[in-house]
C-alpha positions as CSV (number, residue, x, y, z in Angstrom):
1,M,149.8,175.7,149.1
2,M,148.9,178.5,147.6
3,L,145.9,180.6,147.2
4,C,143.3,179.5,145.2
5,K,143.3,181.5,141.7
6,P,141.1,183.5,140.7
7,V,141.0,185.5,144.0
8,R,138.8,188.6,143.7
9,S,139.7,191.8,144.5
10,P,139.6,192.7,148.4
11,K,138.3,196.3,146.9
12,R,134.5,196.9,147.3
13,D,132.4,197.1,144.2
14,T,130.7,200.1,146.0
15,L,128.2,200.2,142.9
16,S,127.1,196.8,143.3
17,R,124.1,195.3,145.3
18,K,125.4,191.9,145.6
19,E,127.1,192.5,148.5
20,A,124.1,194.3,150.2
21,S,125.4,194.4,153.7
22,E,128.5,196.1,152.9
23,N,126.3,198.4,152.3
24,L,124.7,198.9,155.6
25,Y,127.8,201.6,156.4
26,D,130.0,203.2,154.4
27,Y,132.9,202.0,155.7
28,Y,136.2,204.1,153.3
29,A,139.0,200.6,154.7
30,G,136.6,198.0,153.8
31,F,137.0,194.9,151.9
32,S,135.0,192.5,149.7
33,Q,132.6,189.6,151.0
34,N,134.0,188.2,147.8
35,F,137.3,188.7,148.6
36,V,136.8,187.0,152.6
37,I,134.8,183.9,150.7
38,D,137.6,183.3,148.2
39,I,140.5,183.0,151.0
40,I,138.4,181.1,153.0
41,K,137.3,178.5,150.5
42,G,140.9,178.5,148.5
43,L,142.7,177.7,151.7
44,N,140.1,174.8,152.9
45,I,140.6,175.1,156.4
46,E,138.7,172.6,159.0
47,D,135.1,173.2,160.6
48,D,136.3,173.6,163.8
49,A,138.8,176.5,162.4
50,V,138.5,179.7,164.6
51,I,139.6,183.2,162.5
52,M,140.7,186.3,163.6
53,D,140.5,189.8,162.4
54,P,142.7,192.0,164.6
55,W,141.3,195.4,162.8
56,N,137.8,194.0,162.2
57,G,136.6,197.1,161.0
58,S,133.1,196.6,159.7
59,G,133.3,193.5,160.4
60,T,133.4,191.9,156.8
61,T,135.8,188.7,158.4
62,T,133.3,188.2,160.7
63,K,130.6,188.2,158.9
64,V,131.1,186.2,155.9
65,A,132.8,183.7,159.0
66,K,129.4,182.9,160.3
67,D,127.9,183.3,156.7
68,M,130.0,180.1,156.3
69,R,129.5,178.8,159.7
70,F,132.4,178.9,160.9
71,S,134.0,180.3,164.4
72,A,135.6,183.9,164.0
73,I,137.1,186.7,166.7
74,G,137.2,190.2,165.6
75,L,138.6,192.9,167.2
76,D,138.8,196.9,166.9
77,I,139.9,199.6,168.9
78,N,137.3,202.0,168.2
79,P,134.1,200.9,169.5
80,V,132.3,202.4,166.6
81,M,133.3,199.9,164.5
82,V,132.7,196.8,166.9
83,I,129.0,198.1,167.1
84,V,129.1,197.9,163.3
85,A,129.9,195.0,162.7
86,K,127.8,193.6,165.5
87,A,124.6,195.2,163.7
88,K,126.1,192.9,160.6
89,L,125.3,189.9,162.4
90,L,122.1,190.1,163.3
91,N,120.4,186.9,162.7
92,C,117.7,187.5,160.4
93,T,114.4,185.1,161.1
94,K,110.9,185.2,159.7
95,D,109.4,187.6,161.9
96,F,112.4,189.8,162.2
97,K,111.2,192.4,159.9
98,N,107.4,193.0,161.9
99,K,110.1,192.9,165.3
100,I,112.5,195.9,164.2
101,V,109.6,197.5,162.8
102,N,107.8,197.0,166.6
103,Y,110.7,198.3,168.2
104,I,111.4,201.0,166.7
105,D,108.2,202.9,167.1
106,L,108.6,201.6,171.0
107,I,112.4,203.3,170.8
108,I,110.6,206.5,169.4
109,K,107.8,206.4,171.8
110,T,110.2,205.9,175.2
111,A,112.6,208.8,173.8
112,T,109.6,210.8,174.0
113,I,109.1,210.3,177.8
114,F,112.4,211.5,179.1
115,K,112.8,214.7,180.8
116,D,115.3,217.6,179.9
117,E,116.6,217.6,182.9
118,V,118.0,214.7,182.6
119,F,120.9,215.3,180.3
120,N,122.3,218.6,182.1
121,F,126.1,217.6,181.3
122,E,128.1,219.2,177.8
123,E,126.8,217.3,175.1
124,P,129.7,216.3,172.0
125,L,126.9,216.4,169.5
126,C,126.4,220.1,169.9
127,S,129.8,220.1,167.6
128,W,127.3,219.7,164.9
129,L,123.7,220.5,166.5
130,Q,121.8,222.8,167.9
131,Y,121.5,221.5,171.8
132,D,118.0,220.6,171.6
133,S,118.4,218.9,168.1
134,A,121.0,217.4,170.1
135,L,118.8,216.4,172.5
136,H,116.6,214.5,170.1
137,F,119.7,212.1,169.7
138,R,120.6,211.8,173.3
139,K,116.9,210.6,174.0
140,L,116.7,208.7,171.3
141,E,120.1,206.8,171.9
142,R,118.8,205.9,175.6
143,A,116.3,204.8,174.6
144,I,117.7,202.4,173.1
145,H,120.2,201.5,175.9
146,L,117.2,201.2,178.4
147,L,115.3,199.3,176.1
148,L,117.9,196.2,174.3
149,V,121.0,197.0,176.6
150,S,120.8,197.9,180.8
151,D,118.2,199.6,182.5
152,E,121.6,201.3,184.1
153,Y,122.7,203.8,182.2
154,H,126.8,203.5,181.2
155,T,128.1,205.5,178.4
156,I,128.7,203.0,176.0
157,Y,131.8,204.8,175.0
158,T,133.6,204.5,178.3
159,Q,132.8,200.7,178.5
160,E,135.9,198.6,178.1
161,S,134.0,196.2,176.8
162,L,130.9,196.1,174.6
163,S,130.1,192.9,175.2
164,S,126.8,194.1,176.8
165,I,125.9,195.2,173.3
166,S,123.3,192.7,171.6
167,N,123.2,192.7,167.8
168,L,119.6,193.7,167.8
169,A,121.0,196.9,170.1
170,A,123.8,196.9,167.5
171,F,121.3,197.2,164.6
172,F,119.3,199.8,166.8
173,Y,122.5,202.5,166.9
174,L,123.5,202.0,163.8
175,A,120.7,203.2,162.8
176,L,120.6,206.1,165.0
177,F,124.3,206.2,163.0
178,K,123.2,206.7,159.9
179,T,120.0,208.8,160.8
180,L,122.6,211.6,162.0
181,R,125.3,211.1,159.0
182,S,121.6,211.8,156.7
183,F,122.0,215.1,158.8
184,L,125.5,216.1,158.2
185,V,125.8,216.5,154.6
186,R,127.1,220.1,154.7
187,Y,130.4,218.8,157.5
188,V,131.6,216.7,154.6
189,S,134.7,217.5,152.7
190,T,136.6,216.5,149.7
191,N,137.9,213.4,151.7
192,P,135.9,211.0,152.4
193,T,137.4,210.3,156.1
194,W,137.4,213.9,157.2
195,I,134.5,214.9,158.8
196,K,134.2,219.0,159.7
197,M,132.8,220.3,162.3
198,A,130.5,223.4,163.6
199,S,132.1,227.0,163.0
200,A,131.0,230.7,161.8
201,K,131.7,229.2,158.4
202,R,128.8,226.3,159.2
203,E,126.8,227.1,161.4
204,N,124.7,224.0,164.0
205,I,121.9,222.3,162.7
206,S,118.2,221.9,164.3
207,P,116.5,219.5,163.2
208,S,113.4,218.8,164.6
209,S,112.4,215.5,166.5
210,A,109.7,215.1,163.8
211,E,112.6,215.1,160.6
212,I,115.0,213.2,163.2
213,F,111.9,210.6,164.1
214,T,111.0,209.8,160.2
215,E,114.4,209.9,158.6
216,L,115.3,207.1,161.7
217,K,112.2,205.0,160.9
218,N,113.4,205.2,156.9
219,Q,117.0,204.5,157.6
220,V,115.6,201.2,159.9
221,N,113.3,200.0,156.9
222,E,116.6,200.6,154.5
223,M,118.3,198.7,156.7
224,V,116.1,195.9,157.0
225,N,115.7,195.2,153.6
226,I,119.4,195.2,153.1
227,I,119.7,192.3,155.3
228,L,116.7,190.3,154.3
229,S,118.0,191.0,150.4
230,D,121.7,190.4,151.5
231,N,120.5,186.2,153.2
232,D,119.5,183.8,150.9
233,I,119.0,181.5,154.6
234,I,117.3,181.7,158.0
235,Y,119.8,181.0,160.2
236,D,119.8,179.2,163.3
237,H,120.8,180.1,166.4
238,D,122.8,177.7,167.0
239,S,125.1,178.5,164.2
240,S,129.2,178.5,165.0
241,P,130.0,181.3,167.4
242,I,131.1,185.1,165.9
243,T,132.2,187.3,169.4
244,I,133.4,191.0,168.2
245,K,135.8,193.0,170.8
246,R,136.7,196.4,171.8
247,A,140.7,195.5,171.9
248,S,144.0,196.7,170.3
249,S,145.9,195.0,167.7
250,E,149.3,195.7,170.4
251,L,147.0,193.6,173.0
252,I,145.3,191.0,172.1
253,P,142.9,189.4,174.5
254,L,143.4,185.6,173.3
255,P,145.2,183.0,174.6
256,D,148.5,181.6,173.1
257,S,147.8,179.2,169.8
258,S,144.3,179.6,169.8
259,I,143.5,180.7,166.3
260,D,144.1,178.7,162.9
261,L,143.5,181.9,160.3
262,V,143.5,185.6,160.0
263,I,142.1,187.5,157.5
264,S,143.0,191.2,157.7
265,S,144.1,194.2,156.7
266,P,145.2,197.1,158.8
267,P,145.2,200.7,158.7
268,Y,147.4,202.1,155.4
269,C,150.3,204.2,155.8
270,T,148.5,207.1,154.3
271,R,147.9,208.7,157.6
272,I,144.0,208.3,158.0
273,D,142.5,209.8,161.1
274,Y,140.0,206.7,161.4
275,A,138.6,208.3,164.6
276,I,138.1,212.0,163.4
277,A,136.2,210.1,160.1
278,T,133.6,208.4,163.0
279,S,133.5,211.4,165.1
280,P,129.6,212.2,164.8
281,E,129.1,208.2,165.8
282,L,131.8,208.6,168.7
283,A,129.6,211.7,170.1
284,L,126.4,209.8,170.3
285,L,128.4,206.5,171.8
286,G,129.4,209.4,174.7
287,C,132.6,210.1,173.5
288,S,134.3,213.8,174.7
289,M,135.2,215.8,171.2
290,N,137.9,216.7,173.8
291,K,140.2,214.4,175.7
292,D,138.5,211.2,174.9
293,L,139.0,211.9,171.0
294,K,142.6,212.7,171.1
295,N,143.7,210.1,173.7
296,L,141.8,207.5,171.0
297,R,143.5,209.1,168.0
298,D,146.4,208.7,169.9
299,S,146.2,204.8,170.1
300,M,144.8,204.0,166.7
301,I,147.4,202.3,163.9
302,G,148.3,205.2,161.2
303,T,147.4,208.0,163.2
304,P,148.2,211.7,162.0
305,T,148.9,212.9,165.7
306,I,151.9,212.6,167.2
307,I,152.7,210.9,171.1
308,K,154.8,212.1,173.6
309,K,156.5,208.9,173.3
310,T,159.3,209.0,171.4
311,H,160.4,205.6,169.3
312,E,162.9,204.8,167.2
313,A,163.6,202.8,164.0
314,E,164.5,199.2,164.8
315,S,166.6,197.0,162.3
316,N,164.0,193.9,162.8
317,W,161.4,196.2,160.5
318,G,163.6,195.3,157.6
319,P,165.6,196.6,155.8
320,T,163.3,198.1,153.1
321,C,161.5,199.8,156.0
322,R,164.8,201.0,157.1
323,S,165.7,202.6,153.7
324,F,162.3,204.4,153.3
325,L,162.5,206.0,156.9
326,N,166.0,206.8,155.9
327,S,164.9,208.4,153.3
328,V,162.0,210.6,154.7
329,E,163.9,211.8,157.5
330,V,166.5,213.6,155.3
331,H,163.8,214.7,152.9
332,N,163.8,218.5,151.9
333,S,160.2,218.9,151.9
334,K,158.5,220.7,155.7
335,A,158.4,218.7,158.3
336,S,160.1,215.4,156.7
337,K,161.6,214.7,159.8
338,S,159.9,217.1,162.8
339,Y,157.0,214.8,161.9
340,Y,156.3,212.8,158.8
341,Y,159.7,210.6,159.7
342,R,158.0,210.4,163.9
343,C,154.9,209.6,162.1
344,Y,156.4,206.9,159.8
345,V,157.7,205.4,163.0
346,Q,154.6,204.9,165.2
347,Y,153.6,203.4,162.6
348,F,155.9,200.7,161.7
349,N,156.6,200.3,165.2
350,S,152.4,199.6,166.1
351,I,152.5,197.1,163.0
352,Y,155.2,195.4,164.2
353,K,153.8,195.4,167.6
354,S,150.9,193.6,166.1
355,L,152.5,191.2,164.3
356,L,154.4,189.8,167.3
357,E,150.8,189.3,169.0
358,I,149.3,187.8,166.0
359,D,151.8,185.4,165.8
360,R,151.6,184.4,169.3
361,V,147.4,183.1,169.6
362,L,148.0,181.7,165.7
363,V,148.5,178.0,166.3
364,E,151.9,176.4,164.6
365,S,151.5,176.2,161.0
366,A,148.8,178.9,161.0
367,K,147.5,180.8,157.7
368,C,147.7,184.8,158.1
369,V,146.8,186.6,155.3
370,I,147.1,190.6,155.2
371,V,145.8,192.9,152.9
372,V,147.7,196.0,152.2
373,Q,148.4,198.8,149.6
374,D,151.8,200.5,149.0
375,S,152.1,204.7,149.1
376,Y,154.2,207.8,148.3
377,Y,155.2,210.4,150.7
378,K,156.4,213.2,148.6
379,N,158.1,210.4,145.4
380,I,159.3,208.4,147.8
381,H,157.8,204.5,147.4
382,N,156.4,203.1,150.8
383,D,156.3,199.8,149.8
384,L,154.7,198.6,152.5
385,P,153.6,194.7,151.0
386,S,157.8,194.3,150.8
387,I,158.2,195.8,154.3
388,L,155.2,193.4,155.8
389,T,156.6,190.6,154.0
390,E,160.6,191.5,155.5
391,M,158.2,191.8,159.1
392,A,156.6,188.8,158.7
393,E,160.2,187.0,157.6
394,L,161.8,188.1,160.7
395,V,158.9,186.6,162.8
396,D,159.7,183.5,161.4
397,W,156.4,183.2,159.4
398,S,157.0,181.9,156.0
399,V,156.0,183.8,152.5
400,V,153.3,181.5,150.9
401,D,151.8,183.8,148.3
402,R,151.6,187.6,146.9
403,L,149.1,188.7,145.1
404,N,149.0,192.1,143.5
405,F,145.5,194.5,142.3
406,D,146.5,197.7,140.5
407,I,144.1,200.7,142.3
408,K,143.3,203.6,140.0
409,K,141.3,205.8,143.0
410,T,143.4,206.3,146.0
411,M,143.6,208.8,149.2
412,A,146.3,210.6,146.8
413,N,143.7,212.1,144.7
414,C,142.2,213.6,147.1
415,N,145.3,216.2,147.5
416,R,146.1,218.6,144.4
417,E,149.8,219.1,145.7
418,T,150.5,215.4,145.1
419,K,150.8,215.8,141.6
420,K,154.0,217.7,142.3
421,Y,156.2,215.3,143.0
422,R,154.4,212.6,141.1
423,S,152.0,211.8,138.2
424,N,150.5,208.1,138.2
425,L,148.3,208.1,141.0
426,S,147.6,205.0,141.1
427,A,148.5,202.1,143.8
428,T,149.7,198.4,144.2
429,E,147.2,196.6,146.4
430,S,148.5,193.1,147.8
431,V,147.4,190.1,149.4
432,L,150.1,188.3,151.5
433,L,149.7,184.5,152.3
434,F,151.9,184.0,155.0
435,K,152.0,180.5,156.9
436,K,153.7,180.5,160.8
């Protein structure tokens, strides 16, 4: 079965309000709801099919699956993205807006009751905020936890399972994320996936409690309007189950042969640091900006950090991958062999392990739709779509279809040095359809 054409581009239309829930959280790596809709409709899957996204990110796949009444499971190793994806699943009921308004007033009131001495610990938010301002945010986070998660506090970041975080709690955590972000504009670089920390040049900022509370209310109201405008229906409480888990794609916590369809997009091979990109949100969840953040960075596919364990390129990654790695290893550019080669080997090792895990949980004859984008190392073409295709064939998947979309704006545009090696900074985003 070929993909039903035309399939709309996976690229999000950031200027359009037609896919309003995508505007709940500005996630660089997200793909379009319309694309997921086209894929599900085009494959004509059974009503009881279970859909999985092993790199669920901001939760587009799981959100669309819920809207279309399919069961789905979304996995992400970053707890921030688990919360964002859960927030998108919040039921839109007739009394939704009044309920939210009542909750935000109670959250703010509860936050003002906490005693300062309760928070006598190293505060990760002080990477950007002065302590008093960081304390206001921490009290709000504790209030959300007390009212909507548990009366016994446990740092969210340290929890292996985030099952205790309801969609409603996730909504308010997301509102707090957005509130914090609104004050951190000075720390955002030209690279949309990188945020700086306070330094001698960028002093810690100190918004007052009144400013923070006002901004939080504004963010909540905006989010409510987005959710209401994005839904033409009132969700039933007995709709198909959606599960969002914190987990690695290299170790999927699901039984064999339990998934009917995968729709996903792994981190591209462009060394984007998604842990740093979400560091303020991680700090709100209690992640230390030293050891915890480093450990998360090391565990993420595509990380620019080099972990201690050395991997070797394997023949079952396919000839295109081996050729690319060989070219990087012998390139005369600085650190090609000592850093970049090792970074790419880490990436392909994780991608191949993930494909094996996806294969394990797919039922026989299941479909897998993966969106990937090519890139370059200096002047060397990294044909990631072809590499993924060869890996999939070596896992005994058959290639059913491939759709290519030209992408003019890429991360390469942020690097001025790129033009030394090539003039064309565009890329090709490919939709790959496999059958097990």
